[in-house]
C-alpha positions as CSV (number, residue, x, y, z in Angstrom):
1,M,0.9,-6.0,-2.0
2,A,0.3,-3.0,0.5
3,L,3.9,-1.9,0.1
4,T,3.4,-1.9,-3.8
5,G,0.2,0.1,-3.4
6,V,2.3,2.8,-1.4
7,A,5.6,2.6,-2.8
8,C,4.9,2.8,-6.5
9,P,2.7,6.0,-6.4
10,F,5.3,7.7,-4.2
11,V,8.3,6.7,-6.4
12,L,6.6,7.4,-9.6
13,G,5.1,10.6,-8.5
14,F,8.4,11.9,-7.1
15,A,10.3,10.8,-10.2
16,L,7.8,12.4,-12.6
17,A,7.7,15.6,-10.6
18,T,11.5,15.8,-10.6
19,W,11.9,15.0,-14.2
20,W,9.4,17.9,-14.9
21,G,12.1,20.1,-13.2
22,N,10.4,20.7,-9.9
23,P,12.3,21.1,-6.6
24,T,12.7,18.2,-4.4
25,L,10.1,19.5,-1.7
26,V,7.6,19.7,-4.4
27,A,8.5,16.4,-5.8
28,L,8.2,14.9,-2.3
29,F,4.7,16.6,-2.0
30,V,3.4,15.1,-5.3
31,G,4.5,11.6,-4.4
32,A,2.9,11.9,-0.9
33,M,-0.4,13.2,-2.5
34,L,-0.5,10.2,-4.9
35,T,0.1,7.9,-2.2
36,A,-2.6,9.4,0.0
37,T,-5.1,9.2,-3.1
38,S,-4.0,5.6,-3.8
39,V,-4.4,4.3,-0.4
40,G,-7.9,6.0,0.0
41,I,-9.1,4.6,-3.3
42,T,-7.9,1.1,-2.3
43,A,-9.8,1.3,0.9
44,R,-12.9,2.6,-0.7
45,V,-13.0,-0.3,-3.3
46,L,-12.4,-2.9,-0.4
47,S,-15.0,-1.4,1.5
48,D,-17.5,-1.3,-1.2
49,L,-16.6,-5.1,-2.0
50,G,-17.3,-5.9,1.7
51,R,-13.7,-7.3,1.8
52,L,-12.2,-4.7,4.2
53,Q,-12.0,-7.2,7.0
54,E,-10.2,-10.0,5.1
55,A,-6.6,-10.8,5.8
56,A,-5.4,-9.6,2.3
57,A,-6.9,-6.1,3.0
58,S,-4.9,-5.8,6.1
59,S,-1.3,-4.5,6.1
60,R,-0.6,-6.7,9.1
61,P,0.2,-10.3,8.7
62,S,-2.6,-12.7,9.1
63,P,-2.5,-14.7,12.4
64,T,-3.8,-17.6,10.1
65,F,-0.5,-17.8,8.4
66,S,1.6,-18.0,11.6
67,S,-0.7,-20.6,13.1
68,R,-0.5,-22.7,10.0
69,S,3.2,-22.6,10.0
70,S,3.6,-23.6,13.6
71,S,1.2,-26.4,13.4
72,S,2.9,-27.8,10.3
73,R,6.2,-27.7,12.1
74,S,4.9,-29.8,15.1
75,G,3.3,-32.5,12.9
C-alpha cells in the first residue's frame, strides 16, 4: 500500500509533465513534488484519525505477521 502511495503520484506526475513537453529534469521535479504532497497528506489523515501507530500506517512489516507465521509453522 505504501509503495502505491509513493509510486503512483511520482509516475503519473512524471508522465504528465513529460507528455506536456517539459524536460526530464522538470518532469522528475513534478513527480517528486506530487510524491511529497501525497505522503504528507496521508500522514496527516492517519494522524487525525488516530491510526498513525497501527501496523498498516507503517512502511515496515509488522512484527505481528512474522510471529504469526513462525508460530504456525511450529504447530
